[in-house]
C-alpha positions as CSV (number, residue, x, y, z in Angstrom):
1,M,1.9,-7.2,-9.0
2,D,5.9,-7.3,-9.0
3,S,7.1,-4.3,-10.4
4,D,11.0,-2.3,-10.4
5,D,8.5,0.4,-7.9
6,I,6.4,-2.5,-6.0
7,R,7.0,-5.5,-4.2
8,A,4.9,-8.1,-4.3
9,V,3.2,-9.3,-1.0
10,E,2.6,-13.0,-0.6
11,T,3.0,-14.4,1.6
12,E,2.5,-14.5,5.7
13,E,6.3,-13.8,6.1
14,A,6.5,-11.4,3.6
15,L,3.4,-9.2,5.7
16,D,5.5,-9.6,8.6
17,E,8.7,-8.2,7.1
18,V,6.4,-5.4,5.8
19,L,4.9,-4.6,8.8
20,S,8.1,-4.7,10.6
21,L,10.0,-1.8,8.6
22,P,10.1,1.5,10.6
23,R,8.0,3.4,7.8
24,A,5.9,1.6,4.3
25,M,3.2,2.0,2.0
26,L,1.2,-0.7,1.3
27,Y,-1.5,-1.1,-1.7
28,K,-3.8,-3.3,-2.0
29,H,-4.8,-4.3,-5.8
30,S,-8.0,-6.0,-7.5
31,T,-6.7,-6.7,-11.0
32,R,-10.2,-7.0,-11.9
33,C,-11.6,-3.6,-10.8
34,G,-11.1,-0.6,-13.3
35,T,-10.0,2.2,-10.7
36,S,-8.0,-0.5,-9.0
37,V,-6.3,-0.1,-12.4
38,R,-6.2,4.1,-12.0
39,A,-4.5,3.5,-8.5
40,L,-1.9,1.2,-10.0
41,L,-1.0,4.4,-12.2
42,E,-0.8,6.7,-9.1
43,V,0.8,4.7,-6.4
44,E,3.9,3.8,-9.5
45,R,4.1,7.4,-10.1
46,F,4.9,8.4,-6.3
47,A,7.3,5.2,-5.6
48,R,9.6,5.9,-8.9
49,T,9.9,9.4,-7.0
50,N,10.1,8.1,-3.8
51,A,12.5,5.4,-4.1
52,D,12.8,6.0,-0.5
53,V,9.7,4.8,0.3
54,P,9.1,1.6,0.6
55,V,6.2,0.2,-1.5
56,Y,4.7,-3.0,-1.0
57,G,1.2,-4.6,-2.9
58,I,-0.9,-7.6,-2.8
59,D,-3.4,-8.7,-5.1
60,V,-6.7,-9.2,-3.2
61,N,-8.2,-11.1,-5.9
62,R,-4.7,-13.7,-5.4
63,Q,-3.5,-13.3,-1.9
64,R,-7.3,-12.9,-0.6
65,E,-5.8,-14.5,3.2
66,I,-2.8,-11.3,3.1
67,S,-5.3,-9.0,2.2
68,R,-7.3,-10.1,4.9
69,Q,-4.4,-11.0,7.2
70,A,-3.4,-7.0,6.3
71,A,-6.6,-5.0,6.9
72,S,-7.3,-7.0,11.2
73,R,-3.0,-6.0,11.4
74,L,-3.8,-3.2,10.8
75,E,-7.0,-2.1,11.9
76,V,-8.0,-0.8,8.7
77,E,-11.5,-1.8,6.6
78,H,-11.1,-3.3,3.7
79,E,-11.7,-1.3,0.6
80,S,-10.2,-1.9,-3.1
81,P,-7.7,-0.1,-4.7
82,Q,-6.3,0.8,-0.7
83,I,-3.2,2.4,0.3
84,I,-2.2,2.0,3.3
85,L,1.0,3.7,5.0
86,T,2.5,2.5,7.7
87,R,4.8,3.0,10.8
88,Q,6.4,-0.2,12.7
89,G,3.1,-2.3,11.3
90,K,0.7,0.5,12.5
91,Q,-1.5,2.7,10.5
92,I,-0.9,6.1,10.1
93,W,-2.5,7.1,6.7
94,S,-4.5,5.6,4.3
95,A,-6.6,6.6,1.2
96,S,-9.0,3.9,-1.2
97,H,-10.1,4.8,-4.6
98,Y,-9.8,7.8,-6.6
99,R,-8.3,9.6,-3.2
100,I,-5.1,7.4,-4.8
101,T,-3.0,10.0,-6.2
102,A,1.0,10.9,-6.6
103,E,0.0,13.6,-4.8
104,A,-1.7,12.7,-2.0
105,L,0.7,9.7,-1.2
106,A,3.3,12.8,-0.9
107,A,1.8,14.7,1.6
108,A,0.7,12.0,3.5
109,I,4.7,11.2,3.0
110,A,6.0,14.9,4.0
111,E,3.3,15.4,7.0
112,E,4.1,12.1,8.9
113,V,8.1,12.7,8.3
114,N,6.5,16.9,9.9
115,D,5.1,14.8,13.1
C-alpha cells in the first residue's frame, strides 16, 4: 500500500516508529473489501492536502500480526477499514467504514490541534 501519500507499515519496527511520532494517522486497509477501496481514496485525498500530518497504512491481509499489534497497543477494537489518529503512541480519535472521509480526518486534526 506504499504510495506517495501513505507509507506502508510492514514490520514491528515500523509500527514502533509510527507510534513514537508526536502525531500520525494510521490506516488499516483490506484489499478484499470494497468499502476499504472507497476509504483509501478518502485517506489519499486527505494526505494530499495535509502534508504536515504523516499518514501510514497497514494491509490487514498481508500484515495481519502487525494489524493485531496496532489494535492492541492503541487499545482499539480491530475494524477494517479503520483510521486512527495517534498522539505519541496513544489513540485520540478513530473512524471506520463509511465514517472515513477526508473531511472527517481534517476535522479530527483541527480538534486535536485545538485541544
